[in-house]
N, C-alpha and C positions, 0 to 999 in steps of 0.2 A: 388649275395650274399646280404643278408639283415642283418641289425644290429641285428635283433631278433635272427638270426641264430648264429651270433658271441657270443651273450650273452648266448645262450643255450650251445654252445660248451664250452665256458669258465667256465660256472657253472658245467658242467659235469667233466671237467678236475680237477677243484679245489675241487669238492666234492668227486671225486674218484669213483663215481658210478652213474648210471642213477637214481636209486631209491632216493639217497640222493639229487641229483640235482633237481629232480622233486619236492621234498618237498620244497627246497629253492625257486624254481620258481613258486610254487603253481600250478603245472601241474600234470596230471596223467602221469605215465611212458610211455605208448605206444605212445602218440603224440610226446613226447620228443625224443624217439628212432627213430621215423619216420623222424623227422626234421633233426637229425644228419645224418641219412643214406642218406637223400635227399641232404644234403650239400656235403657229400663225393662223391655222384654220380655226382653232378654238377661240382665239382672241379676235378673229375677224379683221386682222390688219397685217400688212406685210412688214416684217421686222428687218429683213436683210435685202440689200441689193446684191445680186450674184453676177459676177463678171468673170472674164478670163483670168484676171489677176487676183481673184479672190473675192471676198465679200466685204461690204461696208454696211454699217447699220443705217437704216432709214431714220427719219425724225422720230417715229414711234419706237424704233429699235434703240435709239440713244436714250429715250425716256425710260424704257424698260431696263437698259443697262445700268443707269443711275440707281433706279429703284432696287434692282437685283443686288447691286453691290451692298446697299444698306441692309437689305433683308438677309443676305447670306452672311454678312459680317455679324449681324445680331445672332443668327443661328449658330455660327461658329463660337461666338462668345458664350452662348447658352450651353452648348455642348461642353466647352472647356470648364465652365462654372460647375456644371453637374459632375464632371470628372473630378474636380477638386473636392466636392462634397463626398463623392464615393471614396476618395483617397483619405478623407479626414483632414484635408488642408483648408477647408472653408466651412462657414456656418457659425454657430454660436454655442458656447459652453458656459453653463452657470455652475459655479463651485461654491459650496458652503464650507468654510474652514474655520476652526477655532482660532481665536486671536493669536495664541502663542505660535501657531504655524504660519499665520499671516505675516509675522514680523520679519521673517528671514527665509525659512525653508520654502514656503510656497512661491515667493517672488523668484527664487533661484530656479525652481521647477518651471515656472511659466516663461522665464527668459529663455530657457533651453527649448521649450516647446514652441515658442514663437519663432525661433530661428528656422524651424522646419515647417511650420504652419502659420505664416504671418497673416493669412486671411481669415483665421478663426478668431471671432470676437469673443473675448473672455470677460465674464461678468462674475463679480465676487460679492459674497455676503459673509459676515462673521458672527454667527449666532453661537450660543452655548452648544456643547456636543449633542445633547438630547434633541435640541431643536433642529440641528443640522440633519440628524438622522430622520426626524419626522418630515422635514422639507423634502428630503430625498425620496422617502416612501410615498409622499403625496405628489411627486413629480414636479415640484416647484424648482428643483435644482437637478443637475445631471450627475454631479459628483459631490461627495462630502469627505473632508479630511479631519480626522479626530485623533485624540491621544487617549489611550486606554491603559489600564493597569494590567489586565490579563487578556491578551489578544486571542488566545485559543478559546477561552470561555466566551468572549464576545462573539467570535466567529461561529461557535457552536449554537449560540442563541439565535443568531440572525441568518444562518446559512440558507434557510428556505426562501428568503426574500432579498438577500444582499450578496454580492460578490465582494470579498474582503481581500485587499492587497496590502502586504506589509511594506511600510515606508521607513523602516529602520528604527533604531533605538533613540530614545529621548531621555538623556540623563536628568537626574534631579540634583539641584544645587541649592546651597544656602543663599538667601537673598537678605542682605543686612542694610541697616540705615547708612546713609552716606558718611556719617562721622566715624564709621568703623573701618576706615581705610587701612588700618594697621592690623586688621584681623588676619590670622594665619591662613595660609592656603596650602593644603586643604584645611577646612574648618572642622574642628572636632564635633561630631554629632552630639556628643555629651554636653557641649556648650549651650545647647538649646534647653537644657534642664532649667526650670524656673523662669523661662521667658514667656512673653506673650507671642503666640504663634497664630498666623492667619491660615485659614483653609477655605477654599471655595465651597459652596453649597453642595452637599452630597445628593446624588440622584441614583435611584436603583436602576434606572434605564441604562446608564453607562457608568459602571464602576471605573473611576478614573483617579484623579489626583488625591482626593481625600482618603480613599482606601489605600493608595500606595504609601502616602505619608504616614498614616496611622499604623500600617503594618510595619513600617521601618521603625517608628518610635517604640512600638510594642516589642519588636524583635531585639532591640538594644536597650530596653528598659529606660528610655528617655521620657521624662515627665515635665512637659511645659507647665508653667504656672497657670496659664489660661490658653485655651484654643478658641479663637474668635472666628465666626463664620462670616464670609463675605460672599456676595452674589457670584462674582467671577474673579478670575485672576487679575484682570485689568482694574477691577474696582478695589482690590487690595493693595496694589503697588503704591498708590499715593500715600497710604498709611505707613508703608515701610519707608518711603521717601521722607515722611514727616518724623520718623524716628519713634513711632509709637508701637511698633511691632516688628517681628521678623517673619520670614516665610521660607518654606521649601517648595521650590517651583521647578517646572520643566524648562530646560534650556536646550532646544533641539539641536542647535549647531554651535553652542558656545558663544553666540553673538546676539541671540534674540532679545536678551534683557539689557544689552548695552545701551539702548536708547533711553533708559530710565536712570534717574539720579540715585542709584543704589550700588552697593558693593556686592559683587557676585563671587562666591567661593565654591570650589568643589568640596564635597563632604567626605569625611573619613570616620568610620568605614562608609564606602560609597553605597547608597541605596540601590536596590535593583532598578534598572532603567525601565521606564514605561516604553510603549511602542506607539509610533504614529501609524495610522491606517488610512488608506484611501478606499472609499466605498462607492460602489455603483449598484443600481438595481440588478437583480439576478438576470444574467444574460445581457447586461447593458453594454458589454465590450463588443457586441456585434455592431454597434454604432462605430463607424470608422473614426469619428472625432474623439470619442471616449477611448477607443483602443489605442490611438496614437498617443494621447496624453499618458495613459497608463504605461505605455512602453518607456516613457521618460521617467516614470517614478523609479523604476529600476533599482532599488536600495543601494541606489542605496541598496535593498535586496529586491524589492518589487515582486516578491513571491506571494502567491495566494496563501492565506493563513488557513 
């Protein structure tokens, strides 16, 4: 039994005659009659009572009609589902993003993406940047979103295994204890002289915030009294909230740090912005789900680096 035969049989019963069904199916009547007769012969049972006023299903025909409706409905749903996969509007995407992008920029991107692909299930993890890249290379995630100090250097290093898309600038701001609400805005970079400054752990794998901040301090001859290392940005923020240190941190959209009890100020002179990047494995955009999400990255610039 073929799906084609079930569709022919269903059309004949619903139309009430071979002539009307042939028009619906865009067939001539003789091949349609032959197909139904062949189906009855293969099944060994009469499916239709033929009369001068048309056709009526037999008891066996009604049974087959009910079953055909279920089967053909499931097949149509299957085809539609596969079409959504092919268009990138169904399936699952797993994204590893550094926390500072999780706080505002990534939710805004996913909200826009979900409007066009609501059936794509999105899964998120928030590892450090070097771990995000490792997870991507090991196929544990589909995409990674990181912040780097030198995007061109990063792209040159990884271009053989990763496709790198620019997700726009990420400014660096001063992050001060909550009792410094009267701090000027912009905040003089020179005011960090003699203070305790927090920096995340440096890693050679992904030159990022520590390198950007240290380059800025060196360029303007700013000398903190002490630079303390913390494992991650989110591990350092409670220390700033407690008033024991200050920090220079990325603030992707001017809103990401607003959830913490800190004072955020632009810096003068302004440090060179970092860049957010969205990464996938080399050639990964051939996957329609990944390609559709990357189209929404759009910078912002969304240009390959």
